C-alpha positions as CSV (number, residue, x, y, z in Angstrom):
1,X,-5.2,-51.9,91.5
2,X,-4.8,-49.4,94.1
3,X,-7.5,-48.7,96.9
4,X,-8.0,-45.6,96.6
5,X,-8.0,-42.9,93.7
6,X,-7.1,-39.6,94.4
7,X,-8.3,-36.9,92.3
8,X,-7.1,-33.2,92.2
9,X,-10.2,-31.4,91.7
10,X,-8.4,-28.0,91.6
11,X,-6.3,-29.1,88.9
12,X,-9.3,-30.7,87.0
13,X,-11.2,-27.4,87.4
14,X,-8.3,-25.6,86.2
15,X,-7.6,-28.3,83.3
16,X,-11.9,-27.3,82.1
17,X,-11.5,-23.9,82.6
18,X,-8.5,-23.6,80.4
19,X,-10.3,-25.7,77.7
20,X,-13.3,-23.6,77.8
21,X,-11.0,-20.6,77.3
22,X,-9.4,-21.8,74.5
23,X,-12.5,-23.3,72.7
24,X,-13.9,-19.4,73.4
25,X,-10.9,-17.6,72.1
26,X,-11.1,-20.3,68.8
27,X,-14.7,-19.3,68.1
28,X,-14.2,-15.4,68.9
29,X,-11.4,-15.4,66.1
30,X,-13.3,-17.7,63.8
31,X,-16.3,-15.5,64.0
32,X,-14.2,-12.5,62.6
33,X,-14.3,-14.3,59.2
34,X,-17.7,-13.4,58.8
35,X,-17.2,-9.8,59.3
36,X,-14.7,-9.5,56.7
37,X,-15.5,-7.1,54.0
38,X,-16.3,-9.0,50.5
39,X,-13.7,-8.8,47.8
40,X,-14.8,-6.9,44.9
41,X,-13.2,-9.1,42.3
42,X,-13.4,-12.9,42.7
43,X,-10.6,-15.4,41.8
44,X,-11.2,-17.2,38.7
45,X,-10.9,-20.6,38.7
46,X,-12.6,-23.4,37.0
47,X,-13.4,-26.7,39.1
48,X,-13.9,-30.0,37.7
49,X,-16.5,-32.6,39.6
50,X,-14.6,-35.9,38.3
51,X,-13.5,-37.6,41.5
52,X,-11.1,-40.1,39.7
53,X,-8.0,-39.3,38.3
54,X,-6.4,-41.5,35.4
55,X,-2.6,-40.3,35.6
56,X,-0.2,-43.2,36.1
57,X,1.9,-43.2,38.9
58,X,4.3,-45.8,39.8
59,X,6.6,-47.0,42.9
60,X,10.2,-47.1,43.4
61,X,12.7,-48.6,46.0
62,X,15.7,-46.9,47.5
63,X,18.0,-48.3,49.5
64,X,18.8,-46.0,52.4
65,X,21.5,-46.0,54.8
66,X,19.3,-44.6,58.4
67,X,16.6,-47.8,57.6
68,X,16.9,-52.0,57.3
69,X,14.0,-51.7,54.7
70,X,14.1,-49.7,51.6
71,X,12.2,-46.5,51.3
72,X,9.3,-46.6,49.1
73,X,8.3,-44.1,46.7
74,X,5.3,-43.0,44.6
75,X,6.0,-40.8,41.4
76,X,4.0,-39.2,38.8
77,X,5.7,-37.9,35.7
78,X,4.3,-34.9,34.6
79,X,1.7,-35.2,31.3
80,X,3.4,-32.3,29.6
81,X,7.3,-31.6,29.8
82,X,7.3,-28.0,31.3
83,X,10.4,-28.3,33.4
84,X,8.7,-27.3,36.3
85,X,10.0,-27.7,40.0
86,X,9.9,-31.0,41.7
87,X,7.1,-31.5,44.2
88,X,7.5,-33.4,47.2
89,X,4.6,-34.5,49.6
90,X,4.7,-36.3,52.8
91,X,1.6,-37.3,54.6
92,X,0.9,-36.9,58.3
93,X,1.2,-39.7,61.4
94,X,-0.8,-42.4,60.6
95,X,-1.1,-41.4,56.6
96,X,-1.5,-43.3,53.4
97,X,-0.2,-41.8,50.3
98,X,-2.5,-43.7,48.5
99,X,-5.3,-41.5,49.9
100,X,-3.8,-38.2,48.8
101,X,-3.4,-39.3,45.0
102,X,-6.0,-36.7,44.0
103,X,-3.4,-34.3,44.8
104,X,-0.1,-35.8,43.2
105,X,-2.3,-36.7,39.9
106,X,-3.7,-33.6,39.5
107,X,-0.6,-31.5,39.8
108,X,0.9,-34.0,37.1
109,X,-1.7,-33.3,35.0
110,X,-0.5,-29.5,34.8
111,X,3.5,-30.6,34.1
112,X,4.8,-31.0,37.7
113,X,6.5,-34.1,38.4
114,X,5.5,-35.4,41.9
115,X,7.2,-37.8,44.9
116,X,5.3,-38.9,47.8
117,X,7.3,-40.5,50.4
118,X,6.0,-43.1,52.6
119,X,7.3,-43.2,55.5
120,X,7.3,-46.8,57.4
121,X,7.2,-46.8,60.9
122,X,4.7,-43.7,61.2
123,X,2.6,-44.7,58.3
124,X,-1.0,-45.9,58.3
125,X,0.0,-49.7,58.7
126,X,2.4,-48.8,61.7
127,X,-0.5,-47.1,63.5
128,X,-2.9,-49.6,62.6
129,X,-0.7,-52.1,64.1
130,X,-0.3,-50.1,67.2
131,X,-4.1,-49.9,67.6
132,X,-4.6,-53.6,67.7
133,X,-1.3,-54.4,69.9
134,X,0.9,-55.9,67.4
135,X,3.1,-53.1,68.1
136,X,4.2,-50.1,70.3
137,X,3.4,-46.7,69.2
138,X,5.6,-44.7,66.8
139,X,8.5,-43.5,68.9
140,X,10.3,-40.4,68.4
141,X,13.1,-41.6,65.7
142,X,10.2,-42.9,63.8
143,X,7.8,-39.4,64.0
144,X,11.0,-37.2,63.5
145,X,14.6,-38.7,62.8
146,X,13.8,-41.0,60.0
147,X,11.3,-38.8,58.2
148,X,13.9,-35.8,58.0
149,X,16.6,-38.4,56.7
150,X,14.1,-39.9,54.4
151,X,13.5,-36.4,52.8
152,X,17.0,-35.5,52.9
153,X,17.8,-38.7,50.8
154,X,15.3,-38.2,48.0
155,X,16.4,-34.4,47.7
156,X,19.9,-35.3,47.2
157,X,19.1,-38.5,44.9
158,X,16.8,-36.0,42.9
159,X,19.7,-33.3,42.6
160,X,22.0,-36.3,41.7
161,X,20.0,-36.9,38.7
162,X,19.0,-40.7,40.2
163,X,15.1,-40.4,40.0
164,X,14.6,-39.6,36.5
165,X,13.5,-35.6,36.8
166,X,16.1,-33.3,36.2
167,X,14.6,-30.3,34.4
168,X,15.1,-28.4,37.3
169,X,17.5,-28.4,40.6
170,X,14.7,-26.5,42.7
171,X,11.9,-28.4,44.1
172,X,8.5,-27.6,46.5
173,X,7.8,-29.2,49.6
174,X,4.2,-30.2,50.2
175,X,2.8,-32.4,53.3
176,X,-0.6,-32.7,55.7
177,X,-0.1,-32.3,59.4
178,X,3.4,-33.9,60.2
179,X,4.5,-34.0,56.9
180,X,4.3,-30.4,56.8
181,X,6.1,-29.8,60.2
182,X,8.7,-32.2,58.5
183,X,9.0,-30.0,55.5
184,X,9.7,-27.1,57.9
185,X,12.2,-28.6,60.4
186,X,14.5,-29.5,57.5
187,X,14.2,-26.3,55.9
188,X,14.3,-24.2,59.2
189,X,15.8,-23.7,62.6
190,X,16.0,-26.1,65.3
191,X,13.9,-25.6,68.6
192,X,15.4,-22.7,70.8
193,X,16.8,-23.0,74.5
194,X,13.2,-22.2,75.6
195,X,11.3,-24.9,74.2
196,X,11.3,-27.1,76.9
197,X,9.5,-24.5,79.3
198,X,7.0,-23.6,76.7
199,X,6.2,-27.2,76.3
200,X,5.8,-27.8,80.2
201,X,3.6,-24.6,80.2
202,X,1.7,-26.1,77.2
203,X,1.0,-29.2,78.5
204,X,-0.5,-28.1,81.7
205,X,-3.9,-28.6,80.2
206,X,-2.8,-32.0,78.5
207,X,-3.0,-30.8,75.3
208,X,-6.8,-30.8,75.2
209,X,-7.5,-28.3,72.9
210,X,-4.5,-28.9,70.6
211,X,-3.5,-32.8,70.1
212,X,-0.2,-31.3,68.1
213,X,1.3,-30.0,71.4
214,X,1.7,-33.6,72.2
215,X,3.8,-34.2,68.9
216,X,5.7,-31.0,69.4
217,X,7.1,-31.7,72.7
218,X,8.3,-34.9,72.1
219,X,11.0,-33.1,69.8
220,X,12.6,-32.0,73.5
221,X,13.9,-35.6,73.8
222,X,15.0,-36.2,70.5
223,X,18.0,-34.9,68.8
224,X,17.1,-33.4,65.1
225,X,19.7,-33.9,62.4
226,X,20.6,-30.3,61.1
227,X,21.2,-29.9,57.2
228,X,22.6,-26.8,55.4
229,X,19.8,-24.5,54.4
230,X,18.9,-25.2,50.6
231,X,19.0,-22.3,48.1
232,X,16.7,-24.6,45.8
233,X,13.7,-24.5,47.8
234,X,10.8,-22.7,46.2
235,X,8.0,-22.7,48.3
236,X,6.3,-24.9,51.0
237,X,2.6,-25.6,51.0
238,X,1.4,-27.3,53.8
239,X,-2.4,-28.7,54.8
240,X,-3.4,-28.3,58.6
241,X,0.4,-27.4,59.7
242,X,1.5,-27.3,63.1
243,X,4.7,-26.3,64.9
244,X,3.7,-22.6,67.1
245,X,5.3,-24.1,70.0
246,X,9.0,-24.7,68.1
247,X,8.6,-21.4,66.8
248,X,7.1,-19.0,68.8
249,X,8.0,-15.7,67.5
250,X,8.2,-13.9,64.4
251,X,11.0,-15.1,62.2
252,X,12.0,-18.2,65.1
253,X,11.7,-20.5,62.0
254,X,14.2,-19.1,59.7
255,X,12.2,-20.0,56.6
256,X,12.0,-17.0,54.2
257,X,10.3,-18.8,51.1
258,X,7.0,-18.5,50.1
259,X,4.4,-20.4,52.1
260,X,1.0,-21.6,51.1
261,X,-1.2,-22.9,53.9
262,X,-4.7,-24.8,53.9
263,X,-6.7,-24.7,56.9
264,X,-10.1,-25.3,57.8
265,X,-12.4,-23.8,60.7
266,X,-13.3,-27.4,62.1
267,X,-10.0,-28.6,62.7
268,X,-9.8,-29.8,66.2
269,X,-6.3,-31.7,65.9
270,X,-4.4,-28.5,65.0
271,X,-6.6,-25.6,65.8
272,X,-6.5,-22.8,62.9
273,X,-6.2,-19.8,64.9
274,X,-4.6,-20.7,67.8
275,X,-2.1,-23.2,65.9
276,X,-1.8,-22.5,62.5
277,X,-2.0,-19.1,62.1
278,X,0.6,-18.7,65.0
279,X,2.8,-20.7,62.7
280,X,2.4,-18.6,59.7
281,X,3.2,-15.4,61.5
282,X,6.2,-16.8,63.0
283,X,7.9,-17.1,59.5
284,X,10.0,-14.6,57.6
285,X,7.5,-12.1,56.0
286,X,7.0,-12.9,52.3
287,X,4.9,-10.8,49.9
288,X,3.7,-14.0,48.4
289,X,2.7,-16.2,51.2
290,X,-0.8,-16.8,51.8
291,X,-3.5,-18.5,53.9
292,X,-6.3,-20.4,52.3
293,X,-9.2,-20.7,55.1
294,X,-12.0,-23.3,53.9
295,X,-14.8,-22.8,56.3
296,X,-16.1,-26.1,57.2
297,X,-13.1,-28.1,56.5
298,X,-11.9,-30.4,59.2
299,X,-8.0,-32.1,59.6
300,X,-9.4,-34.8,57.6
301,X,-10.6,-32.9,54.4
302,X,-7.4,-33.6,52.5
303,X,-7.4,-37.1,53.2
304,X,-9.7,-39.1,50.2
305,X,-11.1,-42.5,51.6
306,X,-10.8,-44.7,48.8
307,X,-14.4,-45.9,49.4
308,X,-16.5,-43.2,48.1
309,X,-19.3,-44.2,50.9
310,X,-17.6,-42.9,54.0
311,X,-20.2,-45.2,55.8
312,X,-18.5,-48.2,54.3
313,X,-15.2,-47.3,54.9
314,X,-12.4,-50.1,54.6
315,X,-11.6,-52.4,57.9
316,X,-8.2,-51.5,57.2
317,X,-8.6,-47.7,57.5
318,X,-6.8,-46.1,60.8
319,X,-8.8,-43.3,60.9
320,X,-12.4,-44.7,61.4
321,X,-14.5,-41.3,61.8
322,X,-18.2,-40.2,61.6
323,X,-19.2,-38.1,58.7
324,X,-20.0,-35.2,61.4
325,X,-16.2,-35.3,62.0
326,X,-14.9,-34.7,58.8
327,X,-16.6,-31.3,57.9
328,X,-17.7,-30.3,54.5
329,X,-17.6,-33.0,51.3
330,X,-14.0,-34.1,51.3
331,X,-13.9,-34.1,47.1
332,X,-15.1,-30.5,47.0
333,X,-12.3,-29.5,49.5
334,X,-9.7,-31.5,47.5
335,X,-11.0,-29.7,44.0
336,X,-11.0,-26.5,45.4
337,X,-7.3,-27.0,47.1
338,X,-6.2,-28.2,43.8
339,X,-7.0,-25.3,41.9
340,X,-5.8,-23.0,44.1
341,X,-2.8,-24.8,44.5
342,X,-1.9,-25.0,40.9
343,X,-3.0,-21.0,40.4
344,X,-0.7,-20.5,43.6
345,X,2.3,-21.7,42.2
346,X,1.9,-20.9,38.7
347,X,1.8,-16.9,40.0
348,X,4.7,-17.8,41.4
349,X,6.7,-18.8,38.7
350,X,5.6,-15.4,36.9
351,X,7.0,-13.8,40.2
352,X,3.6,-13.0,41.1
353,X,1.3,-13.3,44.5
354,X,-2.0,-14.9,44.2
355,X,-4.3,-12.4,44.9
356,X,-5.9,-12.2,48.6
357,X,-9.6,-12.9,48.4
358,X,-12.3,-12.7,51.6
359,X,-15.3,-14.0,51.6
360,X,-15.7,-16.1,48.4
361,X,-18.0,-18.7,47.6
362,X,-17.6,-21.4,45.0
363,X,-19.0,-24.7,44.5
364,X,-21.1,-23.9,47.7
365,X,-17.9,-23.4,49.8
366,X,-17.2,-20.7,51.7
367,X,-13.2,-19.8,51.6
368,X,-10.8,-17.0,52.2
369,X,-7.3,-16.1,50.9
370,X,-5.4,-13.9,53.4
371,X,-2.1,-12.6,53.9
372,X,-0.1,-11.9,57.0
373,X,-1.7,-8.5,57.4
374,X,-5.3,-10.1,57.6
375,X,-4.4,-12.7,59.9
376,X,-3.1,-10.3,62.5
377,X,-6.1,-8.3,62.2
378,X,-8.2,-11.3,63.0
379,X,-5.8,-12.4,65.9
380,X,-5.6,-8.8,66.8
381,X,-2.0,-8.4,66.7
């Protein structure tokens, strides 16, 4: 070990000041939600409080050229055959697809065929192996290249009728955190030439106020496979989405399909206003795009811990998080978001947009459904 430790106090003070400014900015933007005018008409939703879903899922394995092991998928067939679009869901880094079964089951009950992709190498097993020292941390290939190729193979197999779902050729992409980013990388433009300089500036404070910057900047060292833009993508639904360094300005992403972003005011991993709002506004304007904001929800609110008692999580769970970091009751968050996703997608089928609402309360959850105009007002654009 070195006999002397040199500490750059000036740089440390600069980092702390940057962190403080970012937190103050986030707080100021979030406070503006309290001053929104309450909507005259409430959104009509009937929430079910059952935490158990009984629709059956099954698994299949696909042999893929880019992996030695087979690609594992979890599928739900729709309870009623309504010829709806296929929904493809991807979890975040270290995610376990079983923790999102509430979503697959709930959507299949309403007629959607659903596929969950298990991305080996960047799933809960891989991250847990890294934490205990058995394996290195997932690298750029596992985090980005293999995930994007997994998605492409699933979409191609679906179009060729190899997955048993062929009522529609169009599809909806859905994901949590990194899963949402993979959806956008697959369908959108690659990072432009200024991405590297944006990363250098963004990491000056070691990404203390936005941990997603570290993942985004890994892209500067990785060639991302490019695919032809699909004309069959119907919409993208993202929980705790990130990518504002990759696409920093209006229309940078090249994505013009309807978006439904879902975020919480307690998200400390992908901050609501400085990350998620900015990514939302970097896409082409679409009159059907909406942002669902749930007050008190965190980055982990979409994750349903299989043990209902959060204080007795299974020892294999990667995210051993204290309840005060989880935010509002996850089951309530999941019940509300499921109903709003269903309504949003049904409205899209009717060529209608989900009505924006402000300062609504259902089941003791305060939430807002906003469009581009309202988000710009909150950010002061």
